[in-house]
NURO-703216 format. One record per residue: residue in three letters; x, y, z of N, C-alpha, C in turn. Coordinates in pm, whole numbers, padded with zeros to 5 digits, always signed. Each point is the difference from the previous one (the first is absolute). Example, Ala and Ser with C-alpha at 12.3 -4.5 7.8 and 13.67 -1.06 7.14 Angstrom:
ALA+01319-00569+00780-00089+00119+00000+00090+00120+00000 SER-00035+00105-00072+00082+00119+00006-00077+00109+00073 
END
This chain:
MET+00082-00120+00000-00082+00120+00000+00086+00125+00000 ALA+00125-00013-00029+00089+00115+00000-00037+00100-00107 ASP-00081-00040-00098-00039+00088-00110-00120+00088+00033 LEU-00047-00004+00122-00120+00072+00040+00029+00149+00013 LEU-00071+00081-00079+00012+00146+00007-00132+00055+00050 PHE+00005+00079+00105-00120+00056+00059-00026+00138-00058 GLY-00127+00042+00000-00034+00127-00062-00063+00102+00092 GLY-00005-00026+00128-00065+00091+00093+00091+00112+00045 THR-00038+00063+00108+00081+00108+00058+00126-00060+00061 ASP+00095+00086+00036+00123-00048+00063-00031-00077+00128 GLU-00093+00052+00078-00039-00066+00125-00061-00138-00027 GLU-00088-00007-00101-00061-00128-00037+00107-00097-00050 ASN+00093+00051-00079+00107-00086-00053+00086-00057+00111 GLU+00031+00079+00099+00080-00050+00113-00074-00112+00073 GLU-00129+00021+00022-00081-00102+00067-00007-00128-00085 LEU-00021+00016-00130-00007-00116-00089+00133-00075-00004 LYS+00111+00073-00003+00132-00064+00000+00022-00078+00129 LYS-00044+00058+00111+00014-00068+00130-00084-00129+00002 LEU-00124+00010-00045-00088-00117-00002+00050-00105-00099 TYR+00053+00046-00110+00056-00090-00101+00119-00076+00058 ALA+00084+00067+00076+00115-00064+00064-00047-00106+00100 GLU-00110+00029+00071-00055-00098+00094-00048-00125-00073 VAL-00061+00017-00116-00046-00114-00079+00120-00081-00048 LEU+00104+00068-00045+00119-00071-00046+00067-00078+00113 GLU-00008+00055+00120+00057-00064+00118-00071-00131+00033 ASP-00132+00000-00014-00080-00119+00030-00112-00010-00103 THR+00028-00066-00111-00098-00008-00108-00125-00079+00036 ASP+00004-00075+00110-00117-00076+00044-00089+00076+00097 SER+00039+00121+00036-00077+00079+00096-00122+00063-00067 PHE-00116-00058+00027-00124+00054-00055-00022+00144+00045 GLU+00028+00027+00126-00019+00136+00053+00085+00102-00074 ALA+00125-00033-00027+00088+00092-00072-00052+00024-00141 TRP-00043-00105-00067-00056+00015-00134-00126+00086+00002 GLU-00086-00024+00097-00125+00074+00011+00026+00150+00019 LYS+00096+00033+00084+00037+00141+00020+00052+00061-00129 LEU+00081-00075-00074+00053+00050-00126-00111+00023-00102 VAL-00094-00092-00009-00113+00015-00092-00080+00125+00034 ARG-00032+00017+00128-00078+00119+00042+00074+00129-00031 ALA+00130+00002+00026+00079+00120-00026+00008+00028-00150 ALA+00016-00104-00081+00006+00019-00145-00132+00055-00053 GLU-00111-00055+00049-00132+00049-00041-00023+00145+00039 GLY+00060+00041+00110-00023+00134+00054+00088+00109-00060 GLN+00090-00037-00090+00086+00102-00062-00083+00110-00065 GLU+00047+00120+00009-00061+00116-00067-00147+00016+00037 GLY-00034-00032+00123-00138+00016+00045-00091-00113-00042 GLY+00054-00105-00053-00078-00116-00048+00017-00016-00149 ILE+00037-00118-00042+00026-00025-00141-00129+00008-00081 ASN+00007+00073-00111-00112+00010-00093+00055+00030-00139 ARG-00086+00019-00096+00046+00020-00139+00083+00127-00017 ASN-00004+00092+00095+00079+00123-00008+00134-00009+00074 SER+00028-00115+00060+00126-00018+00073+00116-00006-00099 SER+00120+00025+00052+00118-00005-00085+00023-00143-00049 PRO+00061-00014-00119+00030-00134-00051+00086-00082+00097 GLN+00092+00068+00071+00087-00071+00094-00081-00057+00116 ALA-00093+00078+00053-00082-00046+00112-00090-00116-00043 ILE-00058+00010-00119-00086-00108-00051+00081-00127-00021 THR+00116+00013-00063+00085-00117-00024+00047-00063+00129 ALA+00040+00082+00096+00045-00053+00128-00113-00075+00070 THR-00120+00054-00002-00114-00065+00065-00034-00132-00069 ARG+00002+00000-00133-00025-00125-00073+00106-00105+00033 THR+00125+00043+00005+00109-00092+00029-00015-00059+00140 VAL-00033+00085+00097-00020-00047+00137-00114-00102+00003 TYR-00113+00033-00062-00113-00093-00002+00038-00131-00070 ASP+00065+00009-00115+00037-00121-00073+00087-00093+00084 ARG+00097+00056+00067+00091-00080+00081-00065-00051+00128 PHE-00083+00084+00060-00074-00041+00120-00092-00116-00032 LEU-00074+00011-00110-00097-00104-00034+00066-00125-00057 ALA+00120+00013-00053+00076-00119-00040+00043-00077+00124 LYS+00029+00073+00106+00041-00061+00127-00120-00058+00075 PHE-00113+00071-00003-00121-00040+00073-00119-00004-00098 PRO-00002-00098-00092-00099+00003-00108-00144-00032+00038 LEU-00025-00049+00117-00136-00040+00036-00077+00107+00077 LEU+00053+00120+00006-00065+00109+00074-00098+00073-00090 PHE-00123-00053-00009-00100+00054-00091-00024+00150+00019 GLY-00007+00045+00124-00028+00141+00026+00102+00093-00064 TYR+00125-00042-00001+00104+00083-00062-00008-00006-00152 TRP-00038-00114-00055-00021-00006-00145-00113+00096-00040 LYS-00105+00002+00082-00113+00091-00028+00045+00145+00006 LYS+00078+00035+00106+00050+00137+00011+00087+00037-00119 TYR+00084-00094-00043+00088+00025-00115-00082+00020-00127 ALA-00101-00085-00022-00086+00015-00117-00074+00133+00004 ASP-00051+00040+00117-00068+00129+00013+00095+00115-00029 LEU+00123-00011+00049+00101+00103-00025+00029+00010-00150 GLU+00019-00114-00065+00027+00000-00144-00118+00058-00077 PHE-00121-00031+00042-00118+00056-00066+00002+00152+00009 SER+00035+00052+00118+00001+00146+00018+00114+00067-00078 ILE+00108-00075-00026+00114+00056-00073-00018-00014-00151 ALA-00033-00123-00043+00007-00029-00143-00126-00063-00060 GLY-00103-00018+00080-00126-00048-00055-00022-00151+00010 THR-00103-00043-00069-00050-00137+00009+00103-00106-00039 GLU+00069+00021-00111+00094-00102-00048+00112-00025+00100 ALA+00051+00104+00063+00106-00016+00099-00051-00077+00121 ALA-00122+00029+00042-00058-00072+00114-00022-00147-00036 GLU-00041-00027-00123-00018-00138-00043+00132-00076-00001 MET+00109+00065-00036+00130-00065-00002+00043-00040+00142 VAL-00032+00082+00098+00029-00036+00139-00081-00124+00038 SER-00125-00004-00040-00084-00116+00032+00051-00126-00066 ILE+00046+00010-00123+00057-00116-00070+00127-00046+00071 SER+00085+00093+00040+00122-00035+00073-00033-00072+00129 HIS-00103+00049+00070-00042-00063+00125-00042-00144-00026 PHE-00078-00020-00102-00047-00135-00032+00119-00091-00030 MET+00093+00047-00082+00115-00082-00039+00087-00035+00121 LEU+00032+00098+00084+00083-00027+00117-00071-00091+00100 SER-00128+00023+00020-00076-00081+00095-00009-00145-00047 GLU-00022-00021-00126-00006-00134-00055+00131-00074+00021 ASN+00111+00068-00020+00131-00062+00017+00026-00037+00146 ARG-00049+00079+00094+00022-00026+00142-00090-00111+00052 ILE-00120-00011-00053-00096-00098+00050+00032-00139-00053 CYS+00045-00008-00123+00027-00132-00062+00122-00067+00056 
END
């Protein structure tokens, strides 16, 4: 995750970097991941279609990696799909749902 670029304020970036370091320290810590997801979502007053490309990309990357680690957390898949819908519309939200189905199928089988 060294390629993660944040797009929020300097204060938000410092917090995200700190939380990101905690995740790297213990990649199995659900609490650390959850804090990182919340902080990423909260960049620039909340991610939306008017957010900077860096903030949107960072939030997507955090969600992708979080859900790859914990693929059976339906509530987070729903939040991610809702976020994508608000940023990029129906097709982006559908892609999140398809990813959820594919990852969940692989974990259950």
